[in-house]
DRENSESE-152233 format. One record per residue: x, z, y negated of N, C-alpha, C in turn; residue in one letter. Coordinates in steps of 0.05 Angstrom, whole numbers, plus 5000, padded with zeros to 4 digits. Each point is the difference from the previous one (the first is absolute). Layout:
N
KELUM    n.x    n.z    n.y   ca.x   ca.z   ca.y    c.x    c.z    c.y   res
KELUM      X      Z      Y      X      Z      Y      X      Z      Y     a
...
//
This chain:
282
KELUM    n.x    n.z    n.y   ca.x   ca.z   ca.y    c.x    c.z    c.y   res
KELUM   5724   3112   5200   4989   4972   4981   5009   4978   5009     m
KELUM   4983   4987   4998   4996   4968   5016   5028   4989   4982     t
KELUM   5021   4973   5019   5011   4990   4984   4985   4967   4994     s
KELUM   5009   4989   4974   5000   4978   4993   4993   4985   5025     r
KELUM   5020   4999   5013   5015   4981   5026   4978   4998   5029     a
KELUM   4989   5032   5002   4986   4999   5015   4970   4993   4984     e
KELUM   4989   5002   4983   4977   4992   4985   5002   4970   4999     l
KELUM   5021   4988   4998   4996   4972   5003   4997   4990   5028     l
KELUM   5006   5004   5020   5003   5000   5032   4975   5003   5007     s
KELUM   4986   5028   4986   4967   5008   5007   4988   4977   4995     r
KELUM   5002   4991   4976   4978   4987   4980   5002   4960   5018     g
KELUM   5026   4993   5001   5007   4974   5004   4985   4989   5045     r
KELUM   4999   5029   5006   4994   5004   5029   4959   4997   4998     e
KELUM   4997   5007   4980   4977   5009   4998   4986   4972   4984     l
KELUM   5013   4986   4987   4989   4970   4990   5011   4980   5020     l
KELUM   5019   5001   5018   4998   4984   5024   4989   5003   5017     e
KELUM   4989   5022   5002   4979   5002   5025   4971   4992   4985     s
KELUM   4997   4995   4974   4981   4989   4990   5002   4969   4996     a
KELUM   5015   4995   5007   5011   4973   4999   5005   4987   4969     g
KELUM   5002   5014   4993   5010   4998   4960   5025   4982   4996     s
KELUM   4994   4986   4984   5023   4975   4996   5024   5016   4987     q
KELUM   5024   4999   5001   5015   5011   4989   5004   5026   5004     e
KELUM   5005   5016   5016   4989   5024   5007   5027   5022   4971     p
KELUM   5023   4987   5024   5026   5012   4980   4995   5009   4969     e
KELUM   4997   4975   4990   4999   5000   4970   4974   5004   4986     a
KELUM   4971   5002   5014   4985   5015   4998   4998   5034   4999     c
KELUM   5013   5002   5014   5004   5031   5004   5028   5013   4977     a
KELUM   5015   4982   4999   5018   4999   4978   4988   5007   4966     q
KELUM   4982   4986   4994   4985   4996   4980   4975   5029   4992     w
KELUM   4988   4996   5026   4982   5027   4993   5015   5032   5002     l
KELUM   5027   4996   5020   5011   5026   4991   5018   5011   4975     l
KELUM   5004   4975   4979   5013   4999   4973   4970   5002   4987     a
KELUM   4979   4992   4997   4981   5007   4985   4992   5026   5009     s
KELUM   5000   5016   5025   4993   5034   5005   5021   5010   4982     a
KELUM   5031   4995   5000   5010   5011   4989   5005   4992   4968     l
KELUM   4990   4971   4990   5013   5013   4973   5010   4974   4990     g
KELUM   5016   4985   5022   5031   4988   4993   4990   4966   5008     m
KELUM   5025   4985   4997   4990   4972   5004   5012   4997   5024     g
KELUM   5000   4978   5016   4990   4997   5028   5033   5011   5011     r
KELUM   5012   4994   4995   5028   4999   5015   5017   5024   4992     l
KELUM   4989   5020   4980   5004   5025   4986   5006   5023   5032     e
KELUM   4980   4995   5013   4998   5019   5025   5014   4994   5015     p
KELUM   5013   4986   5012   5027   4987   5014   5028   5013   4998     l
KELUM   5000   5008   4971   5029   5002   4987   5003   5028   5018     a
KELUM   4982   5015   5009   5002   5030   5008   4982   5002   5024     e
KELUM   5001   4987   5017   4981   5000   5023   5003   5025   5013     p
KELUM   5019   5026   4991   4988   5011   5027   4988   5023   4966     g
KELUM   4989   5002   4976   4996   5015   4990   4972   5009   5012     a
KELUM   4993   5033   4994   4977   5004   5000   4978   4989   4988     g
KELUM   4972   4998   5017   4973   4983   4973   4984   5031   4999     v
KELUM   4987   5008   4975   4986   5021   4998   4970   4989   5025     s
KELUM   4990   5029   5002   4976   4993   5019   4977   4986   4980     p
KELUM   4999   4996   4980   4991   4993   4980   4995   4976   4997     a
KELUM   5030   4986   5006   5003   4972   4995   4998   4993   5038     a
KELUM   5001   5012   5014   5009   4983   5026   4959   5006   5006     e
KELUM   4989   5011   4988   4971   5000   5004   4985   4965   4990     r
KELUM   5017   5001   4975   4987   4979   4981   5010   4978   5018     t
KELUM   5022   5000   5010   5017   4973   5013   4979   4991   5027     f
KELUM   5000   5023   5014   4979   5007   5020   4973   4983   5005     m
KELUM   4994   5008   4962   4966   4987   4994   5001   4973   5000     r
KELUM   5031   4990   4992   5001   4971   4981   4999   4988   5026     l
KELUM   5013   5009   5033   5009   4982   5009   4976   4989   5027     a
KELUM   4977   5022   4997   4980   4999   5006   4986   4985   4992     r
KELUM   5006   5001   4968   4969   4972   4996   5015   4978   5002     k
KELUM   5030   4993   4994   5006   4986   5011   4993   4984   5028     k
KELUM   5004   5018   5021   5000   4995   5024   4969   4990   5009     a
KELUM   4985   5007   4979   4971   4994   5000   4999   4972   5003     s
KELUM   5017   4980   4980   4995   4976   5000   5003   4991   4971     g
KELUM   4999   5017   4979   5006   4998   4976   5022   4985   4982     l
KELUM   4996   4981   4992   5030   4982   4987   5013   5023   4984     p
KELUM   5025   5000   5004   5013   5025   4986   5005   4999   4971     l
KELUM   4994   4978   4986   4992   5011   4973   4970   5015   4997     s
KELUM   4990   4999   5014   4975   5019   4993   5008   5021   5006     y
KELUM   5010   5011   5017   5013   5025   5016   5015   5009   4980     v
KELUM   5018   4984   4979   5016   5011   4971   4982   5006   4982     l
KELUM   4992   4973   4998   4982   5003   4974   5006   4980   4978     g
KELUM   5023   4986   5008   5014   4990   4983   5005   4964   5015     w
KELUM   5006   4986   4990   5023   4975   5001   5020   4991   4985     h
KELUM   5025   4997   4997   5016   4993   4992   4997   4967   4996     d
KELUM   4990   4998   4981   4994   4967   4992   5023   4985   4974     f
KELUM   5016   4984   5009   5024   4994   4975   5010   5024   4986     m
KELUM   5003   5025   5020   5017   5018   4986   4973   5022   4992     g
KELUM   4984   4990   4994   4973   5016   4984   4990   5017   5030     l
KELUM   5000   5029   4993   4980   5015   5017   4967   4997   4988     r
KELUM   4991   4983   5010   4972   4997   5005   4981   5020   5015     l
KELUM   4979   5014   4994   4975   5010   5019   4989   4986   5013     k
KELUM   4996   4998   5026   4990   4985   5013   4987   5031   5022     v
KELUM   4971   4985   5016   4988   5022   5016   4979   4981   5017     g
KELUM   4987   5011   5016   4973   4996   5015   4983   4989   4974     p
KELUM   4988   4963   5012   4989   4988   4978   5015   4981   4972     g
KELUM   5023   4998   5015   5020   4978   4983   5022   4988   5027     v
KELUM   5001   4976   4988   5025   4974   5018   5024   5015   4988     l
KELUM   5016   5014   5024   5025   5007   5001   5021   4976   4982     v
KELUM   5012   4997   4980   5008   4975   5000   5027   4991   5013     p
KELUM   4996   4974   5003   5027   4989   5016   5017   4994   4993     r
KELUM   5026   4985   5009   5022   4995   4992   5008   4964   4986     p
KELUM   4977   4988   5008   4991   4971   4991   4979   5005   4971     e
KELUM   4985   5026   5001   4994   4989   4970   5015   5017   4974     t
KELUM   5013   5014   5016   5036   4998   4973   5003   4971   4993     e
KELUM   5002   4988   5024   5014   4967   4996   4980   4987   4975     e
KELUM   4979   5002   5005   4977   4995   4979   5008   5009   4981     l
KELUM   4997   5023   4994   5002   5014   4971   5025   4989   4982     t
KELUM   5021   4995   5021   5025   4991   4993   4996   4971   4987     e
KELUM   4988   4985   5023   4997   4972   4998   4995   4999   4973     l
KELUM   4972   5006   4988   4974   4997   4986   5025   5013   4970     c
KELUM   5013   5023   5007   5024   5005   4972   5018   4972   4990     a
KELUM   5012   4996   5024   5014   4980   4993   4988   4971   4989     r
KELUM   4977   4998   5010   4995   4973   4994   4984   5002   4972     l
KELUM   5001   5026   4988   4980   5000   4980   5025   4998   4977     l
KELUM   5025   5014   5004   5024   5006   4983   5014   4964   4998     k
KELUM   4992   4983   5025   5016   4976   5000   4979   4986   4975     g
KELUM   4973   5010   4994   4980   4985   4992   5001   5004   4975     q
KELUM   5001   5025   4988   4987   5016   4974   5025   5013   4984     r
KELUM   5025   5003   5028   5022   5023   4983   4988   5026   5009     g
KELUM   5014   5018   4990   4992   5029   5001   4975   5005   4978     a
KELUM   4985   4982   4987   4990   5021   4984   4971   5006   5010     g
KELUM   4973   5002   4982   4981   5016   5007   4998   4978   5029     p
KELUM   4981   5016   5021   4981   4979   5007   4967   5023   5002     a
KELUM   4980   4980   5013   4972   5017   5012   5006   4980   5033     d
KELUM   4996   5029   5009   4999   4986   5033   4982   5020   5019     i
KELUM   4987   4985   5015   4977   5009   5015   5014   5001   5026     l
KELUM   4994   5025   5006   5000   5020   5045   4978   4994   4998     d
KELUM   4991   4988   5016   4975   4998   5019   5006   5000   5036     f
KELUM   4984   5020   4996   4995   5015   5032   5025   5028   4998     c
KELUM   4996   5007   4978   5024   5019   4992   4998   5023   5026     a
KELUM   4984   5008   5009   5008   5023   5023   5014   5031   4990     g
KELUM   5024   5002   5001   5008   5018   4990   5014   4999   4966     s
KELUM   5002   4968   4999   5010   4993   4976   5021   4996   4996     g
KELUM   5024   5002   5019   5022   4988   5006   5008   4975   4989     c
KELUM   4997   4994   4993   4997   4966   4993   5004   5010   4969     v
KELUM   4981   5005   4988   4997   5006   4970   5029   5023   5006     a
KELUM   4999   5016   5005   5023   5026   4982   5032   4983   5006     a
KELUM   4989   4978   5024   5025   4984   5000   5010   4985   4979     g
KELUM   4987   4993   4990   4993   4976   4979   5007   5012   4972     l
KELUM   4980   5020   5005   5010   5017   4967   5032   5015   5006     a
KELUM   5007   5004   5021   5033   5006   4998   5021   4974   4993     a
KELUM   4992   4982   5013   5017   4977   4995   4990   4994   4984     l
KELUM   4973   4992   4978   5001   4983   4975   4993   5021   4986     l
KELUM   5022   5015   4983   4988   5023   4980   4977   4990   4979     p
KELUM   5003   4967   4991   4979   4999   4978   4967   4991   5010     l
KELUM   5002   5004   5033   4973   4987   5009   4978   5016   4997     a
KELUM   4979   4998   4991   4976   5007   5007   4983   4995   5037     r
KELUM   4999   5024   5008   4991   4991   5027   4965   5010   5008     v
KELUM   4985   4985   5010   4975   5003   5011   4989   4999   5025     t
KELUM   5006   5037   5013   4997   4985   5026   4967   5002   5011     a
KELUM   4994   4989   5007   4968   4996   5024   4996   5011   5026     v
KELUM   4984   5015   4999   4990   5005   5030   4985   5014   5013     e
KELUM   4984   4985   5017   4973   5002   5008   4991   5024   5016     k
KELUM   5021   5022   5005   4992   5025   5022   5009   5021   4977     s
KELUM   4981   5018   4998   5000   5020   4974   5014   5021   5008     a
KELUM   5002   5002   5035   5015   5018   5002   5036   4988   5001     r
KELUM   5013   4971   5007   5019   5000   4990   5017   5000   4969     a
KELUM   4968   4993   4990   5009   5003   4966   5005   5025   4993     l
KELUM   4993   5018   5015   5008   5026   4992   5041   5005   4996     r
KELUM   5006   4975   5029   5029   5008   4996   5011   4988   4980     y
KELUM   4982   4971   4993   5020   4980   4982   4996   5015   4971     a
KELUM   4977   5013   4984   5002   5019   4993   5016   5018   4991     e
KELUM   5007   5022   5020   5021   5014   5000   5034   4981   4999     t
KELUM   5003   4979   5020   5018   4993   4988   5012   4980   4982     n
KELUM   4981   4994   4982   5004   4985   4980   5013   5024   4969     a
KELUM   4972   5020   5000   5008   5026   4983   5033   5003   5008     a
KELUM   5013   5005   5028   5023   5009   4999   5021   4987   4991     a
KELUM   4989   4967   5014   5034   4983   4997   4990   4974   4982     h
KELUM   4968   4999   4983   5008   4981   4977   4996   4999   4974     g
KELUM   5009   5026   4994   5015   5003   4976   4982   4994   4974     g
KELUM   4971   4999   5014   4973   5000   4977   4985   4977   5000     g
KELUM   5013   4972   5017   5000   4976   5003   4992   4983   5025     r
KELUM   4981   5017   5015   4982   5000   5015   4969   5007   4999     i
KELUM   4989   4981   5008   4974   5014   4998   4989   4989   5023     r
KELUM   4983   5018   5022   4990   4995   5028   4974   5002   4993     a
KELUM   4983   4976   5015   4979   4999   4992   4982   4992   5037     l
KELUM   4970   5009   4997   4985   4996   5024   4985   4976   5001     l
KELUM   5009   4986   5018   4985   4966   5009   5014   4987   5018     g
KELUM   4975   4984   5000   5011   4986   5035   5000   4967   4991     d
KELUM   5004   4995   4968   5007   4970   4998   5021   5011   4961     n
KELUM   5006   4973   4985   5009   5006   4980   4989   4982   4981     f
KELUM   4975   4998   5013   4991   4973   4974   4989   5010   4976     r
KELUM   5002   4991   4973   5002   5022   4976   5019   5008   4994     g
KELUM   5019   5011   5014   5023   5005   4987   5026   4986   4993     l
KELUM   5026   5006   4992   5012   4974   4983   4993   4997   4981     g
KELUM   5019   4977   4989   5018   4989   5004   5027   5008   5023     p
KELUM   5015   4998   5007   5020   5016   5020   5022   4972   4996     f
KELUM   5017   5004   5004   5023   4983   4999   5015   4998   5027     d
KELUM   4993   5021   5024   5006   4991   5022   4979   5016   5019     a
KELUM   4994   5003   5017   4983   5014   5034   5024   5002   5014     i
KELUM   4998   5034   5004   5017   5000   5031   4975   5013   5018     a
KELUM   4997   4984   5024   4985   5013   5016   5009   4997   5030     a
KELUM   4995   5025   5015   4999   5013   5023   4971   5005   5016     n
KELUM   4988   4962   5002   4971   5008   5015   5007   5016   5022     p
KELUM   4975   5011   5013   5003   4993   5031   4992   4979   5014     p
KELUM   5017   4996   5021   5006   4970   5001   5004   4998   5035     y
KELUM   4995   5028   5019   5002   5001   5028   4969   4989   5005     i
KELUM   5000   4972   5018   4975   4996   5018   4988   5019   5013     p
KELUM   4974   5001   5000   4992   5022   5007   4993   5006   5023     a
KELUM   5007   4971   5023   5008   5008   5033   5028   5004   5003     g
KELUM   5012   5014   4974   5029   5010   5009   4999   5031   5002     v
KELUM   4981   5010   4979   5002   5024   5003   5001   5021   5016     i
KELUM   4984   4992   5017   4997   5022   5026   5031   4999   5011     p
KELUM   5010   4987   5008   5023   5004   5007   5031   5010   4987     g
KELUM   4996   5000   4973   5021   5012   4978   5010   5031   5014     l
KELUM   5020   5004   4991   5010   5022   5003   4983   5023   5000     d
KELUM   5002   5029   5014   4981   5024   4999   5002   5007   4970     q
KELUM   5019   4999   4991   5014   5018   4966   4986   4978   4982     e
KELUM   5005   4969   5003   4986   4982   4990   4969   5002   4994     v
KELUM   4986   5018   5022   4973   4995   4999   4995   5024   4987     l
KELUM   5010   5013   4998   5004   5028   4982   4984   4998   4968     k
KELUM   5011   4975   4989   4994   4991   4981   4976   4986   4994     e
KELUM   4992   5001   4969   4979   4986   5004   4984   4973   4997     p
KELUM   4992   4987   5019   4989   4980   5010   4999   4980   4975     r
KELUM   4983   5012   4981   5001   4982   4978   5027   4988   4987     v
KELUM   5006   5015   5015   5039   4983   4974   5011   4986   5031     a
KELUM   4996   5005   5023   5005   4977   5013   4983   4974   5008     l
KELUM   4973   4999   5000   4983   4976   5007   4998   4993   4984     d
KELUM   5011   4970   5006   4993   4971   4984   4982   4984   5013     g
KELUM   4979   5007   5016   4986   4982   5010   5007   4995   5022     g
KELUM   4983   4967   5008   5006   4988   5027   5023   4990   4996     g
KELUM   5002   4992   4983   5036   4985   4994   5020   5009   4995     d
KELUM   4989   5029   4987   5026   5016   4986   5001   4988   4963     g
KELUM   4979   4980   4993   5002   4990   4982   4976   5005   4983     l
KELUM   4985   5015   4998   4967   5000   4990   5016   5008   4975     k
KELUM   5009   5019   4985   5017   5020   4979   5011   4973   4985     v
KELUM   5022   4982   5013   5014   4988   4993   4993   4981   4990     v
KELUM   4977   4984   5008   4989   4977   4992   4975   5008   4969     r
KELUM   4989   5028   4999   4994   5001   4975   5019   5017   4982     m
KELUM   5019   4999   5001   5020   5011   4988   5012   4968   4980     i
KELUM   5003   4980   5020   5013   4971   4994   4986   4996   4979     a
KELUM   4966   5001   5011   4977   4986   4984   5005   5011   4968     a
KELUM   4994   5025   5002   4997   5014   4973   5027   5007   4988     d
KELUM   5024   4996   4999   5026   5004   5000   4996   4984   4968     a
KELUM   4992   4968   5001   5007   4983   4974   4991   5011   4973     p
KELUM   4967   5016   5012   4989   5007   4972   5010   5023   4987     a
KELUM   5022   5012   5012   5004   5026   4994   5030   5000   4991     a
KELUM   5015   4974   4992   5025   5002   5010   5002   4978   4967     l
KELUM   5021   5010   4983   5003   4978   4980   5012   4980   5001     r
KELUM   5004   4976   4997   5008   4978   4985   5032   4996   5019     p
KELUM   5009   5004   5030   5024   4997   5004   5001   5025   5017     g
KELUM   4981   5016   4993   5007   5024   5023   5006   4998   5022     g
KELUM   5000   5011   5018   5000   4999   5032   4995   5035   5012     f
KELUM   4988   4982   5027   4989   5020   5027   5029   5003   5018     l
KELUM   5002   5024   5008   5025   5002   5023   4980   5023   5017     a
KELUM   4993   4992   5033   4990   5012   5009   5014   4993   5030     m
KELUM   4998   5039   5014   5011   4999   5022   4975   4996   5023     e
KELUM   5011   4975   5028   4988   4992   5024   5008   5010   5019     v
KELUM   4982   4996   5025   5013   5004   5024   5018   4979   5007     c
KELUM   5014   5003   5025   5022   4986   5005   4985   4971   5009     d
KELUM   5005   4970   4996   4980   4977   5016   4982   4998   4975     g
KELUM   4987   5010   4981   4980   5003   4979   5005   4978   4978     q
KELUM   5032   4994   4998   5003   4993   4971   5001   4972   4996     a
KELUM   5001   4985   5021   4981   4976   4998   4977   4999   4992     p
KELUM   4977   5011   5009   4976   5003   4998   4998   5011   4971     a
KELUM   5012   5019   4995   4995   5019   4970   5010   4979   4982     a
KELUM   5026   4979   5002   5007   4982   4981   4978   4974   4992     l
KELUM   4980   4995   5022   4981   4982   5004   4982   5011   4974     e
KELUM   4991   5027   5004   4984   5010   4974   5010   4998   4975     l
KELUM   5023   4997   4990   5011   4991   4977   5008   4971   4996     l
KELUM   4986   4987   5010   5010   4966   5000   4977   4987   4983     s
KELUM   4981   5009   4983   4975   5001   4982   5017   4995   4971     g
KELUM   4983   4975   4997   5014   4998   4957   5009   5019   4989     p
KELUM   4989   5027   5006   5004   5022   4985   5034   5013   4990     a
KELUM   5005   4985   5034   5029   5015   5007   5030   4977   4991     w
KELUM   5015   5001   4986   5026   4979   4989   5013   5002   5023     a
KELUM   5009   5020   5015   5013   5004   5020   4993   5026   5019     e
KELUM   5021   4996   5020   4987   5015   5019   5023   5009   5022     r
KELUM   5018   5022   5016   5014   4993   5013   5000   5032   5022     a
KELUM   5013   4994   5016   5004   5021   5019   5029   5020   5006     a
KELUM   5002   5020   4991   5016   5016   5003   5002   5017   5036     y
KELUM   5032   5000   5010   5000   5019   5022   5013   5028   4986     k
KELUM   4994   5016   5024   5002   5030   4995   5033   4995   5017     d
KELUM   5005   5032   5002   5030   5002   5012   5001   4994   5030     f
KELUM   4973   4998   5013   5005   4997   5023   4999   4962   5010     n
KELUM   5005   4986   4973   4996   4969   4997   4972   4994   5004     g
KELUM   4982   5012   5003   4975   4995   5002   4980   4989   4975     k
KELUM   4986   4977   4999   4988   4992   4968   4982   5032   5008     d
KELUM   4996   5017   4975   4984   5018   4996   4996   5001   4979     r
KELUM   5002   4983   4975   4994   5005   4978   4981   4972   4985     f
KELUM   4989   4997   4994   4988   4973   4982   4996   4995   4976     v
KELUM   5009   4985   4988   4995   4998   4962   4992   4980   5000     y
KELUM   4983   4999   4973   4989   4983   4991   5001   5006   4963     g
KELUM   5009   4974   4989   4999   5004   4982   4980   4990   4976     r
KELUM   4983   5000   4979   4980   4981   4979   5008   4990   4983     t
KELUM   4982   4974   4998   5017   4986   4981   5000   5006   4976     n
KELUM   5017   4999   4978   5004   5009   4970   5024   4998   5006     g
//
């Protein structure tokens, strides 16, 4: 019977030869999945044998990862703020920056309204990660998640059912006109300039282009959100939006009209201006 250590070595070598990022960590996650354990549990007994069935499962997963798929697609889930969200082909894998967006939105809401009820829009919802995170952080909030991809929306619906406590509704749509009013809008739109996309990492290119492509300058959807947000927000409501590094000044200019009472940029954990905020009059 093959040992855990032997399988990990075999998987790591396969992933290294395929050019996968972080092959050691990926092999650990895949073995843990095959054994039904947490990531580090198999390492406690490296000499323990692995059943033939689990070995076959591990090698099947390793080959899928070596084909260039994101690890979360291979596992079928992604950890987002401690929530295990269902993901897979057809939906964007949540990023750490989007956890920061979610936490920022919750913090701003608590600062302005306390911990009371709130109506929130998660636009460009993808997997529904922001909606699920906000529902967890704000137990009295009601969240509407809007996503234009029917395929991605199915993940959002699944995650809403698992983590929303009945307070998330997921809708198909490419805009939010006619919805609301909301106390806050959180948005993680596609913001990568179209010309940059061909040079992205091959794993990223396995994710849906519609969730990445922000048009020529990356701001096509950002402009639409900024234009439509005031009509969907209650007086004094706010928009919090994730943007690409370097886009914050242009995005803030879109929030400079008479409908907006204040605007600001917030940095991510890497010190980059990653989030823009605008509060409406009222």
